[in-house]
C-alpha positions in Angstrom: 45.8 102.4 128.7 44.7 98.8 128.4 45.4 98.9 124.7 48.9 100.2 125.2 49.6 97.6 127.9 48.4 94.8 125.6 50.6 96.1 122.8 53.6 96.3 125.0 53.1 92.7 126.2 52.6 91.4 122.7 55.4 89.5 121.0 57.6 91.4 118.5 56.0 89.6 115.6 52.5 90.3 116.7 53.3 94.0 117.3 54.5 94.4 113.7 51.3 93.1 112.3 49.0 95.9 111.4 51.6 98.6 112.2 53.3 98.5 108.7 50.5 98.3 106.1 52.9 99.2 103.4 55.1 96.2 104.1 52.0 94.0 104.2 50.7 95.3 100.9 54.2 94.8 99.3 54.2 91.2 100.4 50.7 90.6 99.1 51.3 92.4 95.8 54.7 90.7 95.2 53.0 87.4 95.5 50.3 88.3 92.9 53.0 89.7 90.6 55.0 86.5 90.9 51.9 84.4 90.1 50.6 86.5 87.3 53.8 87.2 85.5 54.6 83.5 85.4 51.8 83.2 82.8 53.7 85.3 80.3 57.4 85.2 81.5 58.0 81.9 79.6 56.5 83.1 76.3 59.7 84.7 75.0 61.8 81.8 76.2 59.7 79.2 74.4 62.0 78.8 71.4 64.9 78.1 73.8 62.9 75.7 75.8 61.8 73.9 72.7 65.4 73.4 71.6 66.7 72.4 75.0 64.0 69.8 75.9 63.1 68.8 72.3 59.4 69.8 72.4 57.4 69.4 69.2 55.7 72.6 68.1 52.3 71.3 69.2 53.4 70.1 72.6 55.2 73.4 73.2 51.9 75.2 73.8 51.4 73.1 76.9 54.2 74.9 78.6 51.7 77.7 78.9 48.5 75.6 79.2 49.8 73.3 81.9 50.1 76.3 84.2 47.0 78.3 83.3 44.7 75.3 83.3 45.7 74.1 86.8 45.8 77.7 88.0 42.4 78.5 86.8 40.9 75.2 87.6 42.0 75.1 91.3 41.5 78.8 92.2 38.0 78.0 93.7 39.5 75.4 95.9 42.3 77.7 96.9 39.8 80.4 97.9 37.8 77.9 99.9 40.9 76.6 101.7 41.7 80.1 102.9 38.2 80.5 104.4 38.4 77.2 106.3 42.1 77.0 107.3 43.0 80.6 107.7 44.1 82.8 104.8 47.6 83.7 105.9 48.4 80.1 106.6 47.1 78.9 103.2 48.8 81.9 101.5 52.2 80.9 102.9 51.7 77.2 101.8 50.8 78.3 98.3 53.8 80.5 98.0 56.2 77.7 99.1 54.6 75.2 96.7 55.0 77.8 93.9 58.7 78.3 94.8 59.4 74.6 95.0 57.7 73.9 91.7 59.7 76.8 90.1 62.9 75.2 91.3 61.9 71.8 89.9 61.0 73.4 86.6 64.2 75.2 86.4 66.3 72.0 86.6 64.0 70.0 84.3 65.7 67.6 82.0 62.8 66.5 79.9 59.6 67.8 78.4 57.4 65.7 80.7 59.4 66.9 83.8 58.9 70.6 82.8 55.2 70.1 82.2 54.6 68.4 85.5 56.5 71.3 87.2 54.4 73.9 85.4 51.2 72.1 86.5 52.6 72.1 90.1 53.3 75.8 89.8 49.7 76.4 88.8 48.6 74.5 91.9 50.7 76.7 94.1 49.4 79.8 92.3 45.8 78.7 92.7 46.4 78.4 96.5 48.2 81.7 96.9 46.4 84.1 94.6 42.8 84.1 95.9 44.0 84.2 99.5 46.3 87.2 98.6 43.3 89.1 97.3 41.2 88.2 100.3 44.0 89.2 102.7 43.6 92.8 101.5 39.9 92.7 102.5 40.9 91.5 106.0 44.0 93.6 106.6 42.9 97.1 105.3 40.0 99.3 106.5 37.0 99.6 104.3 37.0 102.9 102.4 39.9 104.9 100.9 42.6 102.7 102.6 41.2 99.5 101.1 40.6 101.1 97.7 44.2 102.3 97.6 45.4 98.8 98.5 43.1 97.3 95.8 44.6 99.9 93.4 48.1 98.7 94.0 47.1 95.1 93.9 45.1 95.5 90.7 47.9 97.5 89.0 50.4 94.8 89.8 48.0 92.1 88.6 47.2 93.9 85.4 50.8 94.8 84.6 52.1 91.4 85.5 51.6 90.0 82.1 53.6 92.7 80.4 56.2 92.7 83.1 56.6 89.0 82.6 57.4 89.5 78.9 60.0 92.2 79.8 61.6 90.1 82.5 61.5 87.0 80.4 63.4 88.8 77.6 66.1 90.0 80.0 66.6 86.6 81.7 66.6 84.7 78.5 69.0 87.0 76.8 71.4 87.5 79.7 71.3 84.2 81.5 69.2 81.2 80.4 65.6 80.2 79.9 65.9 78.3 83.2 66.1 81.6 85.1 62.5 82.5 84.1 61.7 79.8 86.6 64.6 80.1 89.1 63.8 83.8 89.7 60.7 82.8 91.7 62.6 80.8 94.3 64.2 83.6 96.3 61.1 85.8 96.0 58.9 83.0 97.3 61.2 82.3 100.2 61.3 86.0 101.2 57.5 86.3 101.0 57.1 83.2 103.2 59.4 84.6 105.8 57.8 88.1 105.9 54.1 87.1 105.8 53.9 85.8 109.4 55.5 89.0 110.6 53.4 91.7 108.8 50.1 90.1 107.8 47.2 89.4 110.1 45.6 86.0 110.1 41.9 85.8 109.2 39.3 84.2 111.2 38.9 80.5 110.5 35.5 79.2 109.5 34.8 75.5 110.2 33.8 73.6 107.1 34.5 70.9 104.7 36.2 70.8 101.2 33.9 70.3 98.2 36.3 67.9 96.4 33.7 66.8 93.9 33.1 70.4 93.0 36.8 71.2 92.7 37.4 68.1 90.5 34.5 68.7 88.1 35.3 72.4 87.8 38.9 71.7 87.0 38.4 68.8 84.7 35.6 70.5 82.9 37.7 73.6 82.1 40.6 71.5 81.1 38.4 69.5 78.8 36.9 72.6 77.2 40.2 74.3 76.6 41.7 71.1 75.3 38.9 70.8 72.8 39.6 74.2 71.4 43.3 73.6 71.2 42.7 70.2 69.6 40.4 71.8 67.0 43.1 74.3 65.9 45.2 71.3 64.7 42.7 68.6 63.9 39.5 70.4 63.0 36.1 70.6 64.5 34.9 67.2 63.3 37.8 65.3 64.9 36.4 62.6 67.3 38.7 63.6 70.2 37.7 67.3 69.8 34.0 66.4 69.9 34.5 64.1 72.9 36.4 66.8 74.8 33.5 69.3 74.3 30.9 66.7 75.2 32.8 65.8 78.4 33.1 69.5 79.3 29.3 69.9 79.1 28.7 66.8 81.2 31.2 67.9 83.8 29.7 71.4 83.9 26.2 69.9 84.5 27.6 67.7 87.3 29.3 70.7 88.8 26.2 72.8 88.9 24.1 69.9 90.3 26.7 69.2 93.0 27.0 72.9 94.0 23.2 73.1 94.5 23.2 70.0 96.7 26.4 70.4 98.7 26.2 71.8 102.2 29.3 73.8 101.8 29.9 74.2 98.0 33.2 75.4 96.7 31.2 78.0 94.7 28.2 79.3 96.5 25.8 79.8 93.6 23.9 82.5 95.4 26.9 84.8 94.7 25.7 85.0 91.2 22.2 86.2 92.2 23.7 89.7 92.6 23.4 91.2 89.1 26.4 93.5 89.5 28.7 90.7 90.8 27.7 88.4 88.0 28.3 91.1 85.5 31.8 91.8 87.0 32.6 88.1 86.6 31.5 88.1 83.0 33.3 91.4 82.3 36.6 90.1 83.6 36.3 86.9 81.7 35.8 88.8 78.4 38.6 91.2 79.1 41.0 88.4 80.1 40.1 86.5 76.9 41.2 89.5 74.9 44.2 90.3 77.0 45.9 86.8 76.7 45.5 87.0 72.9 46.9 90.5 72.7 50.1 89.5 74.6 50.5 86.2 72.7 50.1 87.5 69.2 51.8 90.9 69.6 54.8 89.0 71.0 54.8 86.8 67.9 54.5 89.8 65.7 57.3 91.9 67.1 59.7 88.9 67.0 58.8 87.3 63.7 57.8 90.3 61.6 59.6 93.3 63.2 62.7 91.1 64.0 63.0 92.2 67.6 65.3 90.2 69.9 63.9 88.6 73.0 65.2 91.5 75.1 63.9 94.2 72.7 60.6 92.4 72.5 60.3 92.6 76.3 61.0 96.3 76.3 58.4 96.8 73.6 55.7 95.9 76.2 57.0 98.4 78.9 54.6 101.2 77.8 51.5 99.0 78.3 52.7 98.3 81.9 52.9 102.0 82.6 49.5 102.5 81.1 47.9 99.8 83.3 49.5 101.1 86.5 48.6 104.7 85.8 45.0 103.9 85.0 44.6 101.5 87.9 45.9 104.1 90.4 43.6 106.8 89.0 40.6 104.5 89.2 41.4 103.5 92.8 41.8 107.1 94.0 38.5 108.3 92.4 36.2 105.4 93.1 34.4 107.1 96.0 33.8 110.2 93.9 32.5 108.6 90.7 31.7 105.0 91.5 32.7 101.9 89.5 30.2 102.3 86.6 32.0 105.1 84.6 35.3 103.2 84.8 33.9 99.9 83.8 32.2 101.5 80.7 35.1 103.7 79.7 37.7 101.0 80.3 35.7 98.5 78.2 35.4 101.1 75.4 39.2 101.7 75.5 39.8 97.9 75.3 37.4 97.7 72.3 39.2 100.6 70.6 42.6 99.1 71.1 41.6 95.7 69.7 39.8 97.4 66.7 43.0 99.3 66.0 45.0 96.0 66.3 42.8 94.3 63.6 44.4 96.7 61.1 47.8 95.2 61.5 49.7 94.1 58.4 53.2 93.2 57.2 54.1 96.9 56.7 52.9 98.0 60.2 55.5 99.7 62.4 56.0 99.3 66.1 54.5 102.8 66.8 51.5 102.5 64.5 50.8 98.8 64.7 51.8 97.9 68.3 52.4 100.8 70.6 49.1 102.7 69.8 46.7 99.7 70.2 48.5 98.3 73.3 48.5 101.7 75.0 44.7 102.0 74.5 44.3 98.4 75.7 46.5 99.0 78.8 44.6 102.1 79.8 41.3 100.2 79.5 42.5 97.2 81.5 43.9 99.4 84.2 40.6 101.3 84.4 38.6 98.0 84.8 40.5 96.0 87.4 39.9 98.1 90.5 36.1 98.8 90.1 35.5 95.2 89.0 37.2 93.9 92.1 35.4 96.2 94.4 32.1 95.3 92.8 32.7 91.6 93.4 33.6 91.9 97.1 30.9 94.5 97.8 28.2 93.1 100.2 29.9 89.7 100.5 29.9 88.2 104.0 33.4 87.8 105.5 33.3 84.0 105.4 32.7 84.0 101.7 35.2 86.6 100.7 37.7 83.9 99.6 35.0 82.2 97.4 34.1 85.5 95.8 37.7 86.6 95.1 38.6 83.0 94.0 35.7 83.2 91.5 37.0 86.6 90.2 40.5 85.1 89.7 39.0 82.1 88.1 37.0 84.3 85.7 40.3 85.9 84.6 42.3 82.7 84.2 39.6 80.7 82.6 38.7 83.6 80.4 42.4 83.9 79.4 42.8 80.2 78.7 39.5 79.9 76.8 40.1 83.1 74.9 43.6 82.2 73.9 42.6 78.8 72.7 39.7 80.2 70.7 41.9 82.9 69.2 44.6 80.3 68.3 41.9 78.3 66.6 40.8 81.3 64.5 44.5 82.1 63.8 45.1 78.6 62.5 42.1 78.6 60.2 42.9 82.1 58.9 46.5 81.1 58.4 45.6 77.9 56.5 43.2 79.8 54.2 45.8 82.5 53.5 48.5 79.8 53.0 46.6 78.3 50.1 46.6 81.7 48.3 50.2 82.5 49.1 51.5 79.0 47.9 49.7 79.5 44.6 51.1 83.0 44.2 54.6 81.7 45.0 54.5 78.8 42.7 53.4 81.0 39.8 56.4 83.2 40.2 59.0 80.7 41.5 61.9 79.3 39.6 62.2 75.5 39.2 64.9 75.5 41.9 62.8 77.6 44.3 59.7 75.3 43.7 61.8 72.2 44.3 63.1 73.6 47.6 59.6 74.5 48.8 58.4 71.0 48.0 61.3 69.5 50.0 61.0 71.8 53.0 57.3 72.9 53.0 58.5 76.4 53.9 57.7 79.6 51.9 60.2 82.4 51.7 59.9 85.4 54.1 57.6 87.7 52.1 55.0 85.0 51.7 55.3 83.4 55.1 55.1 86.8 56.8 51.9 87.5 54.9 50.4 84.2 56.2 51.4 84.9 59.8 50.1 88.5 59.8 46.8 87.5 58.2 46.3 84.9 60.9 47.1 87.4 63.6 44.6 89.9 62.2 42.0 87.2 62.1 42.6 86.4 65.7 42.2 90.0 66.7 38.9 90.2 64.9 37.7 87.4 67.2 39.1 89.4 70.1 37.0 92.2 68.9 33.9 90.1 69.7 35.1 89.5 73.3 35.8 93.2 73.7 32.3 94.1 72.3 30.7 91.7 74.8 32.6 93.3 77.6 31.2 96.7 76.6 27.7 95.3 76.5 28.0 93.9 80.0 29.5 97.1 81.4 26.7 99.3 79.8 23.6 97.2 80.2 24.2 94.6 82.9 26.2 96.3 85.7 24.1 98.9 87.5 26.3 99.6 90.5 26.2 103.1 92.0 28.7 104.9 94.0 30.5 103.0 96.7 29.2 103.7 100.2 31.4 105.6 102.6 31.1 104.0 106.1 30.3 106.4 108.9 32.4 104.5 111.4 35.4 103.0 109.8 36.7 99.9 111.6 39.1 97.1 110.7 37.4 94.6 108.6 39.7 91.8 109.0 40.5 89.2 111.6 43.1 89.7 114.2 46.5 88.2 114.6 
């Protein structure tokens, strides 16, 4: 009776919270989709962006990197902010920052303007994403209800990259490259309006921000990724490349020393004392490193070699989205029966098989044999991993550190993706240059004087030769991806020892109230 009276006297907004978990989950999942797909949605639009804002080829890569580096670098701070200030409040702020940055990027009139907006987007995503994941833990009951919520969330997060490629192709073909950014604005506004109505606020935990930790973590990751990207163009002995790597090492040491000494560190290092949790972090880092490379180079292959239009290239990735969603839902529904371990192992093996298949790609590969088959295996593997890895990370974490744990999980994905892509691009560049020397020699031996003169004037080989160089570089990059995938299998088999998830005898809400 008292409960009914309290509910009747509550405000309409308060009454809605907790009564519509489907709406709450939709709001949270939509945010993660918006944040994750923005990593890939601009990929297909890059040639149009380059032409409109006069990017050089080298600078164009920073349209992706400006977002992923600030996103990955500030995720830890975003998770901590949710713990201290209230996750729903921080979640809304992050969404609004992301929407505003998208608007600014959509109207960009110069390369510098767009890069600044992309970095601003990454900041908003870093605030919203870890709090979105933590809100699931505080708005859904432990057990099957929370597992299903994590399943939806993980399916959206996993498929977001492929969906971004599809949506990017549609918007670029039908409207303009600017709409790959504008599309976030109405979505962000709708999420910000619905969140206070349907999502419970978490309990606030007094504390201070570890600004030195946030700075050294972000700057260190930026420096490390920049070093790899620089090496792809200027070589490993370039002074700036070596300086970037050295600076990354110094900043990493300062970060660890600061986290050990700080009263309220941005990353509680004791989270890594749990073997299973550390293994899940490492597993996600390796899988993300492979995932970013798969999306990037397969996109390049289908457009440059198979001749797909931006729209058709986007649709080519639709099957992988279906595979990720299906596998994630199956994993979420059967976690309590089998536990995370079988899914982590089988998922990693599927990823390994998909990448191994992709290394066989050549200029004569078709879409079905060279793209669809490998990406379907890869998608099934990713979908199988996301849910059990997430549940392993948040298992046995105290409520006031959920944000830090989920922030670290997201950081593992984004840093792994950025590092992995930069390393694969470096391998791609080296393999392509080596193949180019052979192809140039073969071309000049068979070229007419007119063809040779045209090559010396433009520096460009005709399609048969240039295609061979490109595909050779892609295959080389996938071989490096095979190393990441093999490391993921090793972690899943030998490091993570988690058993079945416990089924609580008395299920009660785990989150804070409104």
